[in-house]
N, C-alpha and C positions, 0 to 999 in steps of 0.2 A: 853389776849380780848377775846370770847369766840369764840369757834369753831359755824359754819352753820350748821343744820342738811345739809346734802348726797343730801333730796328730794327737798332745798332750793337753790338750788344751779341752778343762771337764765340759766347757761352754760348750763349746764346738763338737766335742762329740755324742753330748745333748743334743744336742741341734740336727747332726746326725742320724742320728738313732730314731728323733719324729718323723724325722724327714720320713726314712724310710718306714717305721710303723706307720703316716701318711698314705702313701705308694701302695704298700699289700694292701691296707683298710678300701683306696680309692678303688681296686683291682677286683678286691672280691666282694665289695659293697655296691658300687655301682655299673663295672665295667662288665663282671661276669655276669648276676641277672639282664647287664641290658642282653647280650649275647644270647642269651636263653629265654628274649622274649622273641628273638629274630623264628620267622619261619621255621628255614630249613633249618636253623640247633633244635628248635620247638619239635619240629616232625621226628629228626631221629630220639629223639626226647622219649616221643610219646610212642615210637617205635619198641624202643628199648622196654617202657614200661609195658607192652603188650608183649611180650615177644616174653617176658617173666626176666631180667636182663636190670642185676644187680648194681649198681654202678660201682657203688661200693665195694661186693665181691674180693675177698684176696684174690681165688684165682678162679677167670671163666668153666674151666671145667667142673666146678662145683656146681652150675645150673641149672637149670630145668631143662633149660631148653639148646642147651651145648652137643647135647650127645646127637642131633638134627643138622649141627649144622657141620659138626666132626665125618657122617656119615656123607654130607652132602661134599664136603674134599674132596676124601675119600673116592667115594664115586669116579669125580671128576679127576682127579689123579691115575685110578685107574686108566679111564676113559682117552685122554686129554693127555697123558704124563710129559708128549714131547713140547707139552705148551707152558709149564712152569719151572723156571728155572732152569731149565734146561736141561731136564730129565733125559 
C-alpha cells in the first residue's frame, strides 16, 4: 500500500492548525495586553484617547484632531521644506 505524503496526514494537519490557533491566541490574549500595560505604550494610548484618535478608524483624515496635525505639517513644510525628503 502506498504511503501518503506527510502533509496530507489529517492528524498532523489538525495538530498544525491547533498550534497556529494557540500561537495567535497567545499573542492576542497574553502578549498584546502585556505590551499595552507597559508605561510607554500606555502613555501613547492615553495620548491618542486625549486627542480623540480612534485607532479603529479606517481613515485618519476622518478624525476630529487630524486637521490640526495636517496644518502643522503644512506649516513645517512651508517653513523648512528642504529638511523633509530633500524638497
